[in-house]
C-alpha positions in Angstrom: 95.5 97.3 102.4 94.5 96.1 99.0 96.3 98.2 96.5 94.1 97.2 93.6 91.2 98.8 95.5 92.9 101.7 97.4 95.7 103.9 96.2 97.8 104.9 99.3 99.7 107.5 97.3 96.5 109.4 96.4 95.4 109.2 100.1 98.8 110.6 101.1 98.5 113.4 98.5 95.0 114.2 99.8 96.4 114.4 103.3 99.2 116.7 102.2 96.6 119.0 100.5 93.9 119.2 103.2 95.9 118.3 106.3 96.2 114.9 107.9 93.7 115.8 110.6 91.0 116.4 108.0 91.3 113.1 106.2 89.3 111.0 108.8 86.5 113.5 108.7 86.3 113.5 104.9 86.8 109.7 104.8 83.9 109.2 107.2 81.7 111.3 104.8 82.9 109.2 101.8 82.1 105.9 103.7 78.7 107.3 104.6 78.0 108.1 101.0 79.0 104.6 100.0 76.6 103.2 102.6 73.7 105.3 101.2 74.6 104.2 97.6 74.6 100.6 98.6 71.3 100.8 100.4 69.5 102.8 97.7 70.9 100.8 94.8 69.9 97.6 96.5 66.3 98.8 97.2 65.5 100.5 93.9 64.3 98.3 91.1 64.0 98.6 87.3 64.4 102.0 85.6 64.6 103.7 89.0 67.6 101.6 89.9 69.2 102.4 86.5 68.7 106.1 86.9 70.2 106.0 90.4 73.2 104.0 89.0 73.8 106.8 86.5 73.6 109.5 89.2 76.0 107.8 91.6 78.4 106.8 88.8 78.7 110.5 87.9 79.2 111.5 91.5 81.7 108.7 92.2 84.0 109.7 89.3 85.5 112.5 91.3 85.0 111.4 94.9 86.5 108.0 94.3 89.4 109.5 92.5 90.0 112.0 95.3 90.1 109.2 97.9 92.3 106.8 95.9 89.5 104.3 95.2 90.9 103.7 91.8 88.9 100.6 90.8 85.7 102.3 91.9 86.6 105.4 90.0 87.3 103.3 86.9 84.0 101.5 87.1 82.1 104.8 87.7 83.8 106.3 84.6 82.9 103.3 82.5 79.3 103.3 83.6 79.0 107.0 83.2 80.3 106.6 79.6 77.8 103.9 78.9 75.0 106.0 80.3 75.9 109.0 78.1 76.1 106.8 75.0 72.8 105.1 75.8 74.5 101.7 76.3 73.4 101.3 79.9 70.6 98.8 80.1 68.7 96.9 82.8 70.1 93.5 83.5 73.5 94.3 81.9 75.4 93.5 85.0 76.6 97.1 85.8 74.4 97.3 88.9 75.8 94.1 90.3 79.3 95.2 89.5 78.8 98.6 91.2 77.2 97.0 94.3 80.0 94.5 94.6 82.7 97.0 94.2 81.0 99.5 96.6 81.0 96.8 99.3 84.6 95.8 98.7 85.8 99.4 98.6 83.9 100.4 101.7 85.1 97.3 103.6 88.7 97.9 102.6 88.6 101.5 103.8 87.0 100.5 107.1 89.8 97.9 107.6 92.4 100.5 106.7 91.1 103.1 109.2 91.1 100.6 112.1 
């Protein structure tokens, strides 16, 4: 498992809090959300894409943190901060960065669960 993408300690803490049997269920939901984020972010264009990036970045701050997806959480926090300060612009590279990291994180989690 890639520790720069996934934080095993946080996953272990989550398992201790909610029970080991519940982790696969919630992880499946998290992976499903990432699939939806990837699909929608890839399909939207222009301002619609930017608005969606703001929405998912806000949502990912907590969900990525809960599942130990530290890099994804950090990126979501940074993008959310840019959005709140009006610094998020089309063509700024944030959409590509988010899409790339969503793919990497989703793939790492899928490998980890096999």
